[in-house]
C-alpha positions as CSV (number, residue, x, y, z in Angstrom):
1,M,-15.2,26.7,-5.3
2,N,-15.6,24.9,-8.6
3,T,-13.6,21.7,-8.5
4,I,-15.4,19.8,-11.3
5,H,-12.7,20.6,-13.8
6,Q,-10.0,19.1,-11.6
7,F,-12.0,16.0,-10.9
8,A,-12.8,15.6,-14.6
9,S,-9.1,15.9,-15.5
10,I,-8.2,13.3,-12.9
11,A,-11.0,10.9,-14.2
12,K,-9.7,11.4,-17.8
13,N,-6.2,10.6,-16.8
14,L,-7.3,7.5,-14.8
15,S,-9.3,6.3,-17.7
16,G,-6.2,6.5,-19.9
17,T,-4.2,4.7,-17.3
18,S,-6.8,2.0,-17.1
19,A,-6.8,1.5,-20.8
20,S,-2.9,1.2,-20.8
21,L,-3.1,-1.4,-18.0
22,A,-5.6,-3.4,-20.1
23,D,-3.3,-3.2,-23.1
24,L,-0.4,-4.5,-21.0
25,A,-2.6,-7.3,-19.6
26,Y,-3.5,-8.3,-23.2
27,N,0.2,-8.1,-24.3
28,Y,1.3,-10.3,-21.3
29,K,-1.4,-12.8,-22.1
30,S,-1.2,-12.9,-25.9
31,V,2.0,-11.4,-27.2
32,A,4.9,-12.0,-24.9
33,P,5.5,-13.0,-21.2
34,R,6.4,-10.5,-18.6
35,T,10.1,-9.9,-17.9
36,A,11.8,-9.2,-14.6
37,L,12.0,-5.5,-15.7
38,D,8.2,-5.6,-16.4
39,D,7.7,-6.9,-12.9
40,A,9.8,-4.1,-11.4
41,H,7.8,-1.5,-13.4
42,I,4.6,-3.1,-12.1
43,D,5.9,-2.8,-8.6
44,V,6.6,0.9,-9.1
45,L,3.0,1.4,-10.5
46,V,1.5,-0.4,-7.5
47,A,3.5,1.8,-5.1
48,E,2.5,5.0,-6.9
49,A,-1.1,3.9,-7.0
50,E,-1.0,3.2,-3.3
51,G,0.4,6.7,-2.7
52,M,-2.3,8.2,-4.8
53,I,-5.0,6.4,-2.8
54,A,-3.5,7.7,0.4
55,A,-3.4,11.2,-1.0
56,A,-7.0,11.0,-2.2
57,N,-8.2,9.7,1.1
58,A,-6.2,12.5,2.9
59,L,-8.3,15.1,1.0
60,K,-11.2,14.0,3.1
61,S,-9.5,15.3,6.3
62,V,-8.3,18.7,4.9
63,E,-9.9,21.4,7.1
64,Y,-10.9,24.7,5.5
65,E,-8.6,27.5,6.8
66,P,-9.0,30.6,4.6
67,T,-5.9,32.6,4.0
68,P,-6.1,36.0,5.9
69,E,-6.3,39.1,3.8
70,P,-3.1,41.0,3.8
71,D,-2.9,44.2,5.8
72,P,-3.3,47.0,3.2
73,D,-1.4,49.5,5.5
74,P,1.4,47.6,7.3
75,E,3.3,49.8,9.7
């Protein structure tokens, strides 16, 4: 199975997310302070990231179970 395209897509999306987080950090430091709404959004991002980490780690425990071929002559 060729999974390189899926991993490349995930890596590209994570790179974009990392850049957005860096932009936010710059804005909070140099442009305007965080608001309570910003803090709530950050909490949501952290929860989603923790869920993604759990899902990624769970991939390591997925066992291969090929789908059986359908019976061509079911009777």
